[in-house]
N, C-alpha and C positions, 0 to 999 in steps of 0.2 A: 504494500500500499504506500501511496505517496506520503512523504513527510511534510506536505504543505496543508496545514489544517484550514478548513474552509472558514472557521470562525475568524481568522486573521485576514482582513481585506487589504492588508498593506501591500501585497504584491500587486494587486490591481491598480492601486494608487500609484505606486512607483512606475508602472508601465503606462499610466495615464490612458488606460483603455476604457471606452465607454461600455463596459461589459456588465451587465446586470448580475449581481449576486443572488442566486435564486434560493429557494427554501432548502432546508436539509434534506428533504427526500431526493433531491436531484443528485446529491452526493451518492446516496445509495444506488440510484440509477446508474450513475457512471461506473461504480464498481461492479455492477452486475453485468454490464455489457461486454467488458473485456475480461475473460477468465484469467486467473493467475498464471496458468500454464501457457497463455498466449502473449504475456506482457512483453516479453523480450522480443518476440517475433514482430510484434506491433511496433515497438520502438525502432527496430531495424528497418521495418518496412516504411515507416514515416521518413526516415533519412533517405531511402532510396526514392521515395515519392517527391520529396522536395527538389531533388535534383532533376527528376523528370519534369516537374512543373516548370522549372527554369528554361529547360530545353523547349517545352511546348510553347511558353510564352514568346520565346525568340522566333520559334518556327511560325506561329500565328502572326506575330508583328510583321515579319518579313513577307509573308504570303497575303495578308490582308484578306479582303473578301473572297479571294480565290481559295482560301482554306476551307470554304463551305462547299461541299460537293454540288454540282449542277448536272442534272440528267434530263435528256429530252423524253418526253412521254412516248414518242414513237419507238424509242429504244426498248422501252418497258413492254410495249405491246408486242414487238417482235420477239421478245424473250418470254412469251407465254404469259404475260402479266406480272412477271417478277422482275425486280431489279437485277440488271446484269451482275455477275459475280464481283468483278472488281469494284463496281460502283456500290454494291451492297456492303462491302467491307469498308469502303470510305465512309458511308453513311453510319455504320455501326461505331466506327472509331470517333467521328466528329459529333454524332448525335443529331445531325440535322441534314437537310437537303432542300434544294430548290428544283422542282420538277417543271420543266418548261412545256408550254403549249398543252396543258391538260384540257383546256377548252380554247376555242378560237378567240382571237383578240376582238373580233367583231361581237361575238356573243357576251364576252366579259365586259366590254365597253357598254353594250347596251344595258347590262345589269346595273352598272354604275349610274348610267343616265336615269334609269327607272327608279333607283333608290333616292337619288337627289330630287326627282320629281315628287316622290312620296313624302319626303320630308317637308318640301315646300307646301304640299297640300295639307299637311298635319303639322303645323308649326308648334303645337303645344305638346308634343310627345317628350318624354323624359330623355335626357342626354347629359353628358358631361364633357368638358367643364360647363357649368350652368350658364355662365354669362355668354358662352360662345360654344354651343354643343357640336361636338365632332364624333362622339362615340354614342350611338343611339340605342335606347332600350325598345328596339323593335325586333320581332323574332318571326313574324309570319307574313312579311311582305312577299309579294309574287317572286322577286328575284331570289330571296333566301330560301324559299321552299324549292325553287327550281335548282338552285346550286346544290343543296343537300341531296337532291334526287337525281342529278345528272348522272347518266351512265359512265362517262369518263371520269368524273369526279370520284365516284364510288370505286372505279378501278384503281385509281391512283391511291385512294385510302387503303384499299386491300393490299396493294403492292408493298406499302411501307409498313402495314400492320404485321405482315408476314415476316418481318425482320425479328419479330418476337418469337419465342418458342416456349414449350413446356416440357417438364421432365417426363411426364407420363402422358400416354395417349388416352388414358381414361379420364384425365382431367376434365371437369365440367366447364369447358371454356372453348369458345369458337373464334379464333383470331380472324378467320376469313369472312365473318359476317359482321356488318356494321349496325350500330344503334344510333339512330338520328338524335343529335343534341342541339336544340335551338339556342343559338348564341347571337350576339349582336353584330353590328358592323360599324366600320370606322371610316369616316370622311375627314382626314386631318388637312387643314387649310394652311397654305404657306404663310409663315409669320417669322418675325425676328424675335418674338418673345417667347420665353420659356413657360407656356401656359398649358402644356400637355406633356407630362413626363412620368416615367415609371422606372424607378432605379433597378439595378442588377438584383435578380431574385430567382427563386425557385418557387413554384406553385405547389399545390396540393399538401399543405400543412407545413409546419416549422418544427417544433419540438416533437411532434408526433414521429418523426423519422427515427428518433432514438427511443421515445417513450412507449409507443405502441409495439407490443411483442412481434406481431406480424410484419409491420412495417420495418422494424428492426431486422427481422430475419432476411429481408431483401438484400441487406448489405453484410451478411454473415462473414463472407470471405474477408472483407475489409477489416472486420473486427477480430479476425483470427491472424491478421498479419500477413495475409496473402491477397493483398489488393490487386496484384496483377492477375489473379484468377477470378476477380469479380466479373460477373456477367450481367451487364446492365439491361440485357434483352431477355432475361429469364422472367417469365410472368407468374411463376408459381404462387407467389404470396401477394402479388400486386392488387388483385381485385378485392382482397379481403382486408387489406391494410386500412386502418382507420386514420382518416386525415383531419378529423375534427374531435379530438378527445375532450375539448372544453365546451362543447355544446353551443358554439356561437350561432349555429343554424345558418352560416353564411359560407360554408364550404361547397365545393363542387360536388354534385350528387352522383357523379359517375367517375370511373377510373378512365382517365384520358391517356391512352398508350402513347400518343403523340399529340402535341398541340399543333395547331395549323391554320393557315388562312389562305384564301384565293385572292390573288392581286386582281384589282379592278382598274388599275391605272398604271401609267408609266412613272416609275418611281426610281430614281438613282440612289446609289449608296449615300446615306447620311441625310436623305431628304424626309425626315420624319417618320423613319421606318424601324425596322427590327435589328437589333444588335445581339450577338450571340458569342459564347465562349465555346468554340468548336473542338472541344477535348473532353469527351464525356466521362470516360473511366477515371483519369487522373483527377479532374476536377471534382467529381463526386467522392472519390476516396478521400480527398483533402478535406472537404466540407464535413465528412463524417468523422474523420480523425482529429480535426482541429481542436475540439473541446478538451482533448487529452494532452495538448501541447501548447496551449495559448499562453501559459505562464512560463516565460523565460525559455520556451522551447523544450522544456523537460517534461518527462511523463508525469501526469498528475490525474489520478482517477478519483480524487476526493473533493476538490474545490467545485462547488456547484455552479459552474459557468458553461453556457452553451452559446458561444458568440454567434450572433445573427439570428438566433432563435429565441422568440419571446412566447411563453405560454399563453395560449389563447389567440395568438396570431396565426393567420392561415397561410402566410408566405415567409420564406426564409430569405434573408438579406445579408449576403456576404459583402464585406467592405474591404477597401485598401488597408485600413488600420487594423482590423481584426483578422483578416486573411491575407497577409502581405505576400505569401508565396504564390498566390494566384496571379499576381501582377495584373490585376484587372485592366489597367490602362493599356497594357500591351496585348493581353489575351482576348479582350472584347473587340469584336469587329462588326461593322455593318454588313448586312447581307449584300450580295451582288445586286446590280440593277435588275428590276423585274418589270414585266409589262403585263397588260391585262391577260388573263387566262393562265398565268404561272401559279403554281402552288407551293407554299413554303411550309415545311414540317420540322418540328423540333421535339426531341425526347422529353418526356414528362420530368426528368430530373436535370435537364440542361439549364444552365444559368443564361438568363436572357434579360433584356431591357429594351426600351425604345429611345430613339434619338431625342434629346432634350429640345432640339430646334428643327424647324423645318424650313430651310433656306431656299427651297426649290421654287418653281413658278407654277405648278399645277397641284391639285389635291392629291394626297396619298391616301387611296381608297382600298380597303380590304373587307371581305366578309369572313368572319371567323368560323372555322369548321374543322374541329378536332377529330381524330380517330377515336372511336368508342366501340371497342370489340363487344361481342355478345358474350356475357358472363352473368352469373346469378346477380351480382351487384348492380350491373348495369341495366339488368332486366327490370328491376324495380323502377328505375328512372324511365325506362322505355314505356311502361304502362302509364305512367303519369304524363309523359310526353304526348303519347297518343291522344289522351284525353284533352290535353291542352290544345292540341290541334283542332280536335273536333269542336271544342268550345271557343276557339280563337282567344285562349286564356294566356295569362302571364305564366311562363315556365317557373317551376317551384324555386329554382336558384335565383330568380331575378325579382321575386315578389317584393323583397325589401327595397330594391333599387328603383322600381318602377311606380310612377304616381301620375296623376292627372289624366290626360287623354290617352286611352289604350285602344289597341287594334280591333277589339271586339265592336267598337263604336264606328269602325271605318268600313264602308261598303266596298271599298276597294282592297281590303285586305287579301292576302294570298293563301290563307288556310282553306284551299279548295283542291279536291282531287285532281283537277285539270292541270294543276301546277306541278303535280308529282310526275317526273319525266321517265320513270323506269320502274320495272317490277322490283328491282333491288331496292329502289327508293321507297316503294310501298312497304317492303319487308322492314326496312330501317325504321319506318314510322309505326310499326305494329299493325299495318292495314292489310297484310297478306301473310300467310303462313310461310315459314322457312322449309326448305327442302330437306327433309330428313333421309331421303333416299339417294342423295347426290353421291356419285361414285367417287371414292379417293378420300373421303373425310374419315376422321378418326372416330372411335367409339365415343370418346368424350364429346366431340363436336355433335355427333348424332344425338346424344342425350340432352345436350344443351339446347339443341334446336327443338327437340320434342317437348322439353320443359317450357320453352318460350311459347310454343304453339299451345300448350295447355294453359299457361297463365293468361295467355292473350285471348283465349276463348274459342280457338279454332279446332280443338279436339275435345 
């Protein structure tokens, strides 16, 4: 056990770290995570990791946006709907990808135009920032429903979803089937002011990554001192990991295997768009181990500090001060230029942020559309989403953020079956049964589809 007693906060003061000293129970948590027999292995692995992070920061800074893989959707189609092997490895390593030409520029530009028209027609819908809305609490406009159900969009989602895997073919989990998740869209206007910002963070919980036993299990190899063996794409425990242990009621109600959005505009690097740390394994290992080395770089499993994680917060925020080895100024890069119809994905654990400024000349417009695989946890959300579509209602995750004029009052809302563009789109919304007889699927997939059909009332 470390010799630094948590009751003495002097070490924190000497380092001048804005690091919250937590309750004594978090000292017990730290001691439970890394077993005594793994302590030396963890210490050695952290030393190896710090060297790798320095190399990664240099590589990313040198490569810039080109460190983010770019794939043309045509190459995926030619490869049977899967990412080509070399490209797949690059995406697994970086944790992100830009897929070009998922839909035509003409179609995506039309979606942007229609969304802008919808907002003009309904100026009292909720959005933020309040004084100049650019992120709109709208979920069932015609373009959004069409985007989520477009055949090529769903094929792109399936391609990246299959980067994940499970240890058992009996696992009740179907990576090849998508669950529709109604999210918002962004139309960010050019401005010299810093009025729209989101600092570097991870979504889907903060303290939960250490505190929830199943979430913690996702990172077991890291806590055993074998971070190089950590598999960020193993989904065994992901769907059951609890992301809101503190009952805020504001967490995402689904497991998003990859976050993502469709570009609806021509946006260059740095023009009010996404920034990423394209080094998935090393950055994740560092964030998980940092609480054990934050005090003078010495192993400490007693002092109850988890830098960047605040109990009750639903996002984890790494900083230059608390996580210096990430070298965020060097390792965070803007995505390559995108055009209408390009699709950007990033792993659910990848550190990301948005540009503080938008110095461009045209709006930076995207429609958020994450990958939500069919699994027991996501099925619960699917049942609610289907009802929300039928009622033109506010999705449960956004009830706290939506006020005033709502889509149910709009005659031109898009929650109509005519806007669902494909059979798979209907399945993703829970409006058509999944195919339990498809050839080549695993026993677990078949059982998951059968359970979904039962819960949705098709059997």
